[in-house]
C-alpha positions in Angstrom: -4.1 -16.5 14.7 -1.7 -13.9 16.7 -1.1 -12.8 20.5 -0.5 -9.6 21.7 1.3 -9.7 24.6 1.8 -6.6 27.3 5.5 -6.8 27.1 7.8 -6.9 24.2 9.3 -10.4 23.9 10.7 -11.2 20.6 11.3 -13.9 18.6 14.1 -16.1 17.4 13.0 -19.4 16.9 15.5 -22.0 14.3 13.6 -22.4 11.8 13.6 -18.7 10.3 17.4 -19.6 10.4 17.0 -23.0 7.8 14.8 -21.3 5.4 17.3 -17.9 5.8 20.2 -19.9 4.5 18.0 -22.0 1.4 17.8 -18.5 0.6 21.1 -17.1 0.8 22.2 -17.8 -2.4 19.5 -15.9 -4.3 19.7 -13.0 -2.0 23.3 -12.6 -2.5 22.9 -12.4 -5.9 19.9 -9.5 -5.6 22.7 -7.8 -3.2 24.6 -5.1 -5.1 21.1 -4.9 -7.1 19.1 -3.5 -4.0 22.0 -1.4 -3.8 22.3 0.6 -6.3 18.3 0.4 -6.0 18.2 2.8 -2.8 18.3 6.2 -3.2 21.2 8.1 -1.0 18.2 11.2 -0.6 15.6 8.4 0.4 13.7 7.1 3.6 16.7 5.3 6.6 14.2 1.3 5.2 14.3 -0.8 2.6 11.9 -3.4 2.5 11.6 -6.4 0.8 9.4 -8.8 0.0 11.4 -12.4 -0.7 8.9 -13.4 -3.9 9.9 -13.1 -7.1 8.4 -10.7 -9.7 7.1 -11.7 -13.1 9.2 -11.2 -16.5 5.7 -10.9 -17.8 5.4 -7.2 -17.0 6.7 -4.4 -19.5 9.0 -1.2 -18.9 8.8 1.3 -16.8 5.4 -0.9 -14.9 5.4 -1.4 -11.6 6.6 -4.8 -11.1 4.3 -7.9 -10.6 4.3 -10.3 -8.0 2.7 -13.7 -7.2 2.0 -15.2 -4.1 0.2 -18.6 -3.3 -2.3 -18.7 -0.3 -1.5 -19.4 2.9 1.9 -19.6 2.3 4.4 -18.1 4.3 6.3 -14.5 2.9 9.6 -12.9 4.4 9.2 -9.0 4.5 12.4 -8.5 5.7 13.0 -4.7 7.9 16.9 -3.2 6.6 17.7 -0.3 7.9 20.3 0.8 5.1 22.5 4.0 6.8 22.7 3.2 10.4 24.8 6.1 10.8 23.0 8.6 9.9 19.8 7.4 11.0 20.1 7.5 14.3 18.3 9.9 15.9 14.9 8.6 15.1 13.3 9.7 18.6 12.5 6.4 20.3 13.9 2.7 20.8 11.4 1.1 18.7 9.4 1.7 16.1 5.9 0.7 14.6 5.6 -1.5 11.3 2.0 -1.7 10.1 1.2 -3.9 7.7 -1.5 -4.2 4.9 -3.1 -6.0 2.1 -4.9 -3.2 0.0 -7.0 -3.2 -3.5 -4.4 -1.9 -6.2 -7.0 -0.6 -8.8 -8.7 3.1 -7.4 -12.6 1.2 -8.3 -12.3 -1.2 -5.6 -10.6 1.3 -3.4 -13.1 3.2 -2.6 -15.4 0.1 -2.4 -12.8 -1.3 0.4 -14.7 -1.7 3.1 -17.9 -3.8 1.8 -15.9 -6.0 -0.4 -13.9 -7.0 3.2 -17.3 -7.3 4.7 -18.6 -9.8 2.2 -15.0 -11.9 2.1 -15.5 -11.6 6.1 -19.5 -12.8 5.4 -18.4 -16.0 3.0 -15.5 -16.8 5.6 -16.0 -16.3 8.4 -13.4 -16.7 11.6 -10.7 -15.7 8.6 -7.8 -13.2 7.9 -7.0 -11.9 5.3 -3.4 -11.1 6.8 -1.4 -13.7 9.0 1.7 -13.0 10.2 3.8 -16.4 11.1 5.0 -15.7 14.6 7.7 -19.3 14.5 9.6 -18.0 12.1 10.0 -13.8 12.0 13.3 -12.5 13.4 13.5 -9.4 15.6 10.0 -7.7 16.0 7.8 -6.7 19.6 5.0 -7.4 20.8 3.0 -8.3 16.7 -0.7 -7.7 17.2 -3.8 -7.9 15.2 -6.9 -6.1 15.5 -10.8 -8.9 15.2 -12.2 -6.4 12.9 -9.2 -5.2 10.6 -8.8 -8.3 8.7 -5.9 -6.8 6.3 -3.2 -5.9 8.2 -1.3 -6.7 11.3 1.5 -4.7 13.0 4.2 -5.1 15.3 7.1 -3.1 17.2 10.8 -3.6 15.9 14.4 -2.3 16.9 15.8 0.1 13.8 19.0 -0.2 14.4 18.6 -3.8 14.0 17.6 -5.7 11.0 14.3 -7.4 10.8 11.8 -9.8 9.5 8.6 -10.7 9.5 6.6 -13.7 8.1 3.3 -13.6 6.5 0.7 -14.7 5.8 -2.8 -14.2 2.8 -5.4 -15.7 2.8 -7.7 -14.4 0.2 -6.9 -14.1 -3.6 -7.6 -12.7 -6.5 -10.0 -14.5 -8.1 -12.2 -13.8 -4.7 -13.5 -9.9 -5.9 -13.9 -10.4 -9.3 -17.4 -9.7 -10.7 -18.4 -12.6 -11.7 -17.1 -16.2 -11.4 -17.3 -17.9 -13.9 -14.0 -19.5 -14.2 -11.1 -18.2 -15.8 -11.1 -14.7 -14.7 -8.3 -12.6 -14.4 -7.6 -11.8 -10.2 -7.2 -8.4 -9.1 -3.9 -6.9 -7.6 -3.5 -5.9 -4.4 -0.8 -4.3 -2.7 1.1 -5.3 0.1 1.8 -1.5 1.3 3.9 -1.0 5.0 3.9 1.5 6.9 5.8 3.4 9.4 5.3 5.0 13.0 7.2 6.4 15.3 6.5 7.7 18.6 5.4 11.6 18.9 6.2 13.2 22.0 2.6 11.9 23.7 4.1 8.8 23.4 2.8 7.6 21.2 3.6 5.5 18.0 1.2 8.6 15.5 4.5 10.0 13.8 5.4 9.0 9.8 8.4 8.2 9.8 8.1 6.9 5.6 5.7 3.7 3.6 6.7 1.6 1.5 4.5 -1.4 -1.4 4.2 -3.6 -3.7 1.8 -5.0 -6.5 0.9 -8.8 -5.7 -1.3 -11.6 -6.8 -3.1 -14.1 -5.1 -3.8 -17.5 -6.2 -4.9 -21.2 -4.5 -1.8 -23.1 -2.8 0.5 -23.8 -5.4 -0.4 -21.4 -8.5 1.3 -18.7 -7.9 4.5 -21.1 -9.0 3.4 -22.1 -12.2 1.9 -19.1 -13.4 5.3 -17.6 -12.9 6.4 -21.3 -14.6 4.2 -19.8 -17.6 5.4 -16.4 -17.8 9.1 -17.5 -18.0 8.1 -19.8 -21.5 6.1 -17.4 -22.5 9.4 -14.5 -22.5 11.8 -17.7 -23.2 9.9 -18.3 -26.9 9.9 -13.8 -27.7 12.6 -13.0 -30.0 15.6 -11.4 -28.3 14.1 -7.6 -29.6 11.0 -8.0 -28.0 12.7 -9.2 -24.3 14.3 -6.3 -23.8 10.3 -4.7 -23.9 10.0 -6.7 -19.9 11.2 -6.6 -17.2 13.9 -9.3 -15.6 13.2 -11.1 -13.3 14.6 -10.5 -9.8 14.2 -13.3 -7.3 13.2 -10.4 -4.4 10.7 -7.9 -4.6 12.1 -4.8 -3.4 9.0 -2.3 -1.6 8.8 1.3 -3.8 8.9 3.6 -1.6 4.8 5.8 -1.4 2.6 8.9 0.1 1.4 8.5 3.7 -1.3 6.8 4.0 -4.4 9.4 4.1 -4.5 11.6 7.3 -6.1 15.5 7.1 -9.4 14.1 5.3 -11.6 11.9 7.0 -13.5 9.7 4.5 -16.6 7.5 4.1 -14.1 4.7 3.4 -11.9 5.4 6.3 -10.9 2.4 7.6 -10.8 2.5 11.7 -7.0 2.1 11.8 -7.3 5.6 9.4 -9.8 7.0 11.4 -7.4 6.7 14.2 -4.5 8.6 12.8 -6.9 11.6 11.5 -8.4 12.1 15.3 -4.2 11.8 16.4 -3.0 14.0 13.8 -6.1 16.6 14.8 -5.1 17.1 18.3 -7.6 14.7 19.0 -5.9 12.4 21.1 -8.2 11.8 24.2 -10.9 10.5 22.4 -9.2 8.3 20.0 -9.8 5.3 22.9 -13.5 6.4 23.0 -13.8 5.5 19.0 -11.4 2.9 18.3 -13.9 0.7 16.4 -15.7 4.1 14.1 -15.1 4.0 11.0 -15.0 7.3 8.7 -18.9 6.2 7.5 -19.1 6.1 11.3 -17.7 8.6 12.5 -19.3 10.9 9.3 -23.3 9.7 10.4 -22.6 11.7 14.0 -24.7 14.6 14.4 -23.4 18.0 15.8 -25.5 17.0 19.5 -24.1 13.4 19.3 -20.6 14.5 19.5 -21.5 17.0 22.1 -22.7 14.6 23.6 -19.8 12.2 23.9 -16.9 14.9 23.7 -18.5 17.7 25.4 -19.2 22.1 24.9 -15.7 22.3 23.1 -14.6 18.7 21.7 -17.8 17.8 20.5 -17.9 21.5 18.4 -14.2 21.6 16.9 -14.5 18.1 15.9 -18.0 18.3 14.0 -16.1 21.5 12.8 -13.4 19.4 11.5 -15.0 16.8 9.6 -18.2 19.0 7.8 -16.1 22.5 7.7 -13.1 21.7 4.9 -13.0 23.1 1.7 -14.6 20.8 -0.7 -13.0 23.6 -3.1 -10.6 21.0 -5.6 -6.9 23.0 -4.8 -6.2 23.2 -9.0 -9.1 22.1 -11.4 -6.8 21.3 -15.0 -9.1 20.7 -18.5 -7.8 18.3 -21.4 -9.1 17.3 -23.6 -7.5 14.0 -26.4 -5.4 15.3 -29.4 -8.6 15.9 -31.6 -7.9 13.3 -35.0 -8.9 15.4 -37.9 -11.1 13.1 -40.9 -11.3 13.6 -44.6 -14.6 15.4 -45.9 -15.0 16.4 -42.3 -15.0 19.9 -40.5 -13.5 20.8 -37.9 -13.9 18.6 -34.8 -15.6 19.5 -31.6 -12.7 19.8 -28.7 -14.4 18.5 -26.3 -12.1 19.1 -22.7 -12.9 17.6 -19.3 -12.0 19.5 -15.3 -9.7 17.4 -13.8 -9.5 18.2 -9.6 -6.5 17.5 -8.5 -6.5 17.8 -4.5 -3.0 17.3 -4.5 -0.4 20.2 -6.1 1.3 16.1 -7.4 2.1 14.6 -10.4 1.5 11.8 -9.0 -1.9 12.3 -8.4 -2.7 14.1 -11.7 -1.1 11.0 -13.6 -4.2 9.8 -11.2 -7.0 11.5 -12.8 -5.6 11.4 -16.1 -5.3 7.3 -16.0 -8.9 7.9 -14.5 -10.8 10.2 -16.7 -9.1 7.4 -20.2 -9.8 3.9 -18.1 -6.1 3.1 -18.1 -3.8 2.2 -15.4 -1.9 4.8 -13.7 1.9 3.2 -14.4 0.9 3.7 -18.7 1.7 7.1 -17.9 5.6 7.8 -18.5 5.7 10.9 -19.2 4.0 14.7 -18.1 5.2 17.1 -20.4 4.0 20.8 -19.7 3.8 22.9 -23.0 5.3 26.6 -21.9 6.1 30.0 -24.9 9.5 28.8 -24.0 9.5 25.3 -25.3 8.2 22.5 -23.7 9.5 20.9 -20.2 9.8 17.7 -18.8 7.4 17.5 -15.5 
């Protein structure tokens, strides 16, 4: 259960200090690693989930962390460069913590999946905040319609900690439930915003996330133990192919949450950000519970009636009038395999439509085409007449 407070109130409890003392030896050992991973050109904040990473993850792949259902886990929010980043325009920043799907297929069906979970678990939330254990956070809030989201304020000059509980398990979203299925991975994502000129927390500062799987109580401990035993049985040469397990998980920086395109799968929170980004802030309260699908269903006349002629037409044109053309189209084909006694193989090219001109978007599209995870693509090369260039 979350409580909303109209006035800032900091939550400092003695119980948090006991947990922090228990974790102190592990966190001290991790300090050198965390500092080494800090990028001098990176964003100001670093987010650390106090849960161990799996040792059964190969090098060059993203870390994977196992969590127990309903157990409180600390996310530490650290300001890496207090001096350089004291120019943030607001005394406080807002962080929004979400549990989202890792698999692209489930991301497109997120709304339906969450509605199904709500139907099967009435009154429960996917993500909760453990207020008594949390330190340095202000105004913790959750919306009854956003089961997978919490938000709060904190002072960027001071470090803060929030304890979260994930109440769903990974196997609840598998298509078949006969026992023994592999659970789907989730992502824990933290999006941080500062105050804009209108006094609203809509100025994006940073986003970071990590990959997790959630098990029934004590299941994460058993899975981590099994992974360690599995790796220990391998010879030294095979063990070098896998990452070392660490006692904490560093959330990796990712791009900002989508603001530029309103999609049917956009949540109510995403829709609010989209409205603010496109200068429809006066109507954000009116559409506070609208998802992307709700807004896109509205006709031109509906919007004119609600927002007035000028803003209604502008809102309709902004929603419907955006170009559907990709920014770049690339045609690719797998390297042909020539079999003895068979004529020349036919080359089949597939179109990749890039909405963003980034390596991340390109690797995601290639991964979707060949039904692999993006993490398996470690390098992308561009071949030109003068040679091969690493992108």
